[in-house]
C-alpha positions in Angstrom: 1.8 24.7 8.6 2.5 25.0 4.9 1.8 21.6 3.4 2.5 20.5 -0.1 0.6 17.7 -1.7 2.4 15.1 -4.0 0.3 12.6 -5.9 -0.3 10.7 -9.1 -3.6 11.5 -10.9 -4.8 8.6 -12.9 -6.5 10.9 -15.5 -3.2 12.6 -16.2 -1.6 9.3 -17.3 -4.6 8.0 -19.1 -4.4 11.2 -21.1 -0.7 10.4 -22.0 -1.8 7.1 -23.3 -1.2 4.7 -20.4 -3.7 1.8 -19.8 -6.3 1.3 -17.2 -4.4 -1.4 -15.4 -1.0 0.5 -15.6 -2.7 3.3 -13.8 -4.8 1.4 -11.4 -3.0 2.5 -8.3 -3.1 6.1 -9.0 -5.6 8.6 -7.4 -8.8 10.5 -8.6 -9.2 14.1 -8.2 -11.7 13.6 -5.5 -9.1 12.0 -3.3 -6.9 15.1 -3.5 -9.9 17.4 -2.9 -10.8 15.4 0.2 -7.2 15.5 1.5 -6.9 19.3 0.9 -10.1 20.1 2.4 -9.2 18.1 5.6 -5.9 19.9 5.9 -7.4 23.3 5.4 -10.2 22.6 8.0 -7.3 21.6 10.3 -5.9 25.1 9.8 -3.1 24.3 7.4 -2.2 26.1 4.2 -2.0 23.8 1.1 -0.1 23.8 -2.1 -0.8 21.2 -4.8 2.6 19.9 -6.4 1.6 16.9 -8.2 3.8 14.0 -9.4 7.6 13.4 -9.0 8.6 15.4 -12.1 6.5 18.4 -10.9 8.2 18.2 -7.5 11.6 18.4 -9.2 10.6 21.4 -11.1 9.2 23.2 -8.0 12.3 22.4 -6.0 14.6 23.7 -8.8 12.4 26.9 -8.7 13.3 27.4 -5.1 9.9 26.3 -3.5 9.8 24.7 -0.1 7.2 23.5 2.3 7.0 22.9 6.2 5.8 19.2 5.3 4.7 17.4 2.2 1.7 15.0 2.4 3.0 12.5 0.1 0.8 9.8 -1.7 2.7 9.6 -5.0 3.0 6.1 -6.3 5.5 6.6 -9.1 5.3 4.9 -12.5 8.6 3.1 -13.4 10.8 0.7 -11.5 10.5 -1.7 -8.5 11.4 1.3 -6.2 9.0 3.8 -7.8 7.2 4.5 -4.5 10.5 5.6 -3.0 11.1 8.3 -5.7 9.4 11.2 -4.2 10.5 10.5 -0.6 14.2 10.2 -1.8 14.0 13.6 -3.4 12.5 15.1 -0.4 15.2 13.6 1.9 17.7 15.2 -0.4 16.4 18.7 0.2 15.6 17.8 4.1 11.9 18.3 3.6 9.7 16.2 5.9 6.9 14.3 4.5 4.1 11.8 5.6 4.3 8.1 5.6 7.2 5.8 5.2 10.7 6.7 4.1 12.3 5.8 0.8 14.0 2.7 2.2 10.7 1.1 3.6 8.8 2.0 0.3 11.5 0.5 -1.8 11.7 -2.6 0.3 7.9 -3.3 0.7 7.0 -2.9 -2.9 9.1 -6.0 -3.5 6.9 -8.6 -1.8 9.5 -11.2 -1.8 12.2 -9.1 0.0 9.5 -8.0 2.5 8.6 -11.6 3.4 12.3 -12.2 4.1 12.4 -9.5 6.6 9.1 -10.5 8.1 10.0 -14.1 8.3 13.4 -13.1 10.0 11.3 -11.3 12.5 9.6 -14.4 13.5 6.2 -13.5 11.9 4.3 -16.2 10.1 4.1 -15.9 6.3 3.5 -18.5 3.7 6.6 -20.4 2.3 7.6 -18.8 -1.0 9.9 -18.6 -3.9 10.9 -15.8 -6.3 10.8 -16.6 -10.0 13.2 -14.5 -12.1 13.1 -16.7 -15.2 10.9 -19.5 -16.4 13.8 -22.0 -15.6 13.5 -21.1 -11.9 9.9 -23.0 -11.8 11.7 -26.4 -11.9 13.6 -25.6 -8.8 10.5 -24.7 -6.8 9.9 -27.5 -4.2 6.7 -26.1 -2.6 3.6 -28.3 -2.3 0.5 -27.5 -4.5 -1.7 -25.6 -4.5 0.4 -22.5 -4.9 -0.3 -18.9 -5.6 1.6 -16.6 -8.1 1.6 -12.8 -8.5 4.0 -10.0 -9.8 6.6 -9.3 -7.0 6.1 -5.4 -7.3 2.5 -4.6 -8.1 -0.5 -3.5 -6.1 -4.4 -3.2 -6.4 -4.5 -6.9 -7.4 -2.6 -6.3 -10.6 -1.7 -9.6 -12.2 -3.9 -11.6 -10.0 -6.9 -13.6 -11.4 -8.7 -16.8 -10.7 -5.7 -18.5 -12.5 -3.3 -17.3 -9.8 -4.3 -20.3 -7.7 -2.2 -23.1 -9.4 -2.6 -26.9 -8.9 0.2 -28.3 -11.0 3.7 -27.6 -12.2 2.7 -27.2 -15.9 0.2 -24.6 -15.1 2.7 -22.9 -12.7 5.2 -22.6 -15.6 2.6 -21.1 -17.9 1.4 -18.6 -15.4 4.8 -17.6 -14.4 6.1 -17.3 -18.0 3.0 -15.1 -18.8 3.5 -12.8 -15.8 7.3 -12.4 -16.5 6.5 -11.3 -20.1 3.6 -9.0 -19.2 5.1 -7.2 -16.1 8.7 -7.5 -16.7 9.5 -8.2 -13.1 9.9 -11.4 -11.0 7.0 -13.5 -9.9 6.4 -14.4 -6.2 5.1 -17.9 -5.8 3.9 -18.8 -2.4 1.9 -21.5 -0.6 -1.7 -20.9 -1.1 -3.8 -20.1 2.1 -7.4 -21.3 2.0 -8.6 -19.3 5.2 -10.1 -16.0 5.8 -8.6 -12.7 4.4 -8.3 -9.5 6.6 -6.8 -6.1 6.1 -5.6 -4.3 9.2 -5.4 -0.6 9.6 -2.6 1.0 11.7 -1.5 4.5 12.6 1.5 6.0 14.3 5.3 5.1 14.3 7.4 2.7 16.2 6.3 2.1 19.7 3.5 4.6 19.3 1.9 2.6 16.4 -1.6 1.2 17.2 -4.2 -0.9 15.4 -7.1 1.3 14.3 -9.2 -1.7 13.4 -9.6 -4.4 10.7 -12.1 -5.7 8.2 -12.6 -9.1 6.6 -12.9 -9.3 2.8 -15.7 -11.5 1.7 -16.2 -12.5 -2.0 -19.8 -12.6 -3.2 -21.3 -14.8 -5.9 -20.0 -13.8 -9.3 -16.6 -12.8 -8.0 -13.5 -14.6 -9.2 -13.2 -17.4 -6.7 -10.7 -18.0 -4.0 -8.6 -14.7 -4.8 -8.9 -11.1 -4.0 -8.2 -10.4 -7.7 -7.6 -7.2 -9.7 -11.2 -7.6 -11.2 -12.6 -8.2 -7.7 -10.9 -5.1 -6.3 -11.9 -2.9 -9.4 -15.6 -4.0 -9.1 -15.6 -4.4 -5.4 -19.0 -2.7 -4.9 -20.7 -5.6 -6.8 -18.3 -8.5 -6.0 -17.1 -8.0 -2.6 -18.4 -7.1 0.9 -16.4 -6.0 3.9 -17.1 -6.8 7.6 -15.7 -5.1 10.5 -13.3 -7.2 12.5 -14.2 -7.7 16.2 -11.2 -9.0 18.1 -13.0 -9.0 21.4 -15.5 -11.6 19.9 -13.2 -13.3 17.3 -9.9 -14.8 18.4 -8.7 -15.1 14.8 -9.3 -11.4 14.2 -7.3 -10.6 17.4 -4.4 -12.7 16.2 -4.5 -11.2 12.8 -4.4 -7.6 14.3 -1.6 -8.4 16.7 0.4 -10.0 13.9 -0.1 -7.1 11.5 1.2 -4.5 14.1 4.2 -6.7 14.7 5.1 -6.7 11.0 4.2 -2.9 10.6 6.8 -2.2 13.4 9.4 -4.8 12.2 9.4 -3.1 8.7 9.7 0.4 10.0 6.5 1.7 8.6 5.4 5.3 9.7 2.3 7.4 10.3 -0.3 5.1 8.8 -0.6 1.9 6.6 -2.4 -1.2 6.1 -1.3 -4.8 6.4 -2.9 -7.8 4.6 -3.4 -11.0 6.3 -4.7 -14.4 5.4 -5.3 -17.5 7.5 -4.2 -21.1 6.7 -6.4 -24.1 6.7 -6.1 -24.3 10.6 -7.3 -20.6 11.1 -3.7 -19.3 11.8 -3.3 -15.8 10.4 -0.3 -15.2 8.1 1.3 -12.0 6.8 0.7 -11.5 3.0 1.9 -7.9 2.4 2.0 -4.4 3.6 0.8 -1.3 2.2 2.8 1.7 3.7 1.3 4.1 1.2 -2.3 3.0 1.6 -5.1 4.4 -0.5 -6.8 7.2 1.2 -10.0 7.9 -0.8 -12.5 8.9 1.9 -15.2 6.4 0.7 -13.6 3.7 -1.3 -10.1 3.1 0.2 -9.6 0.4 2.9 -7.9 2.6 5.4 -10.7 5.2 5.6 -13.3 2.5 5.5 -11.9 0.9 8.5 -11.7 4.3 10.3 -15.4 4.7 9.4 -16.3 1.3 11.0 -14.4 2.6 14.1 -16.3 5.9 14.3 -13.1 7.9 13.2 -13.7 10.8 10.8 -11.7 11.3 7.7 -10.5 14.5 9.2 -9.3 12.9 12.3 -7.4 10.4 10.2 -5.6 13.1 8.3 -4.9 14.9 11.5 -3.3 11.9 13.1 -1.1 11.3 10.0 0.1 14.9 10.0 0.7 14.9 13.7 2.7 11.7 13.6 4.9 13.1 10.6 5.3 16.4 12.4 7.0 14.8 15.4 10.0 13.9 13.2 10.6 17.5 12.0 14.1 18.5 13.2 14.4 21.6 15.5 16.3 24.2 13.6 15.2 23.0 10.1 15.7 25.7 7.4 12.5 27.8 7.2 10.2 27.2 4.2 10.0 29.6 1.4 6.6 30.4 0.2 5.7 28.9 -3.2 6.1 31.3 -6.0 3.1 29.6 -7.6 -0.4 30.5 -6.5 -1.8 28.3 -3.8 -4.6 26.3 -5.1 
């Protein structure tokens, strides 16, 4: 197949003057190199497109692809991850990973939890704060946990995110509202173990690949998988393979994650974050349907490595899953006028 690659490079945005935290979710060149190498090893022809604005320009020039391998995160708005998929839908070009609806929904952690809760899946009680005055109406018991409603990579999460009283809750929410210019999710703090579960496939064909437990080391910000802990994960965190056949809690976490993935309509591959309460009962925290895919540092490939699955096999499974949705009789692609890189 002729496969285009859409992505946001962190270096490009840093060069434009954006900050380190603003660009934390974006990819490094070695991630794009790894994806492209795997696709070419699988026999596909590749074409680097880049971010959403580059995609618009290429489409306007008449370029088309059989499939787009999309990992573009977007920069602005609570539906930013949905921007590239929406454009591709307009042109009826198939792409990997979840569609615009799912990506718009799941970036908003509060709305995601409404859907998950309605599906009967355990998730911490929560409230969404749109303005400081909303804090007075929160009736949840302390301790609570607060984070921006539409960020990833631990952005906005620090040791102070675990909150013990209403005065501190008001101060933290006021600060997050001002800094991130979006609502704040406030939920019951869960003191138990933290897992992330890797899944591939779509619908009934979706399967758990495996899971790993996140363990904080001495020197890490306590009690929370924060932005700092994630950015310095090599020195502040360790990751342990989940073994559901030996650990009932891991098995429950994996089953619940798969149920949430299916209920939300995620496709091809993704990751679900789970944390247990004080009684060891796993709860849904959030889903990443556009999971990081760096071959060494991203959680999804790391879990594949624990399970003996190569990076090439992961990329192949993602492409095969997406290819099943290609409609028979779709317009043939037009070879890009730009050189294939």
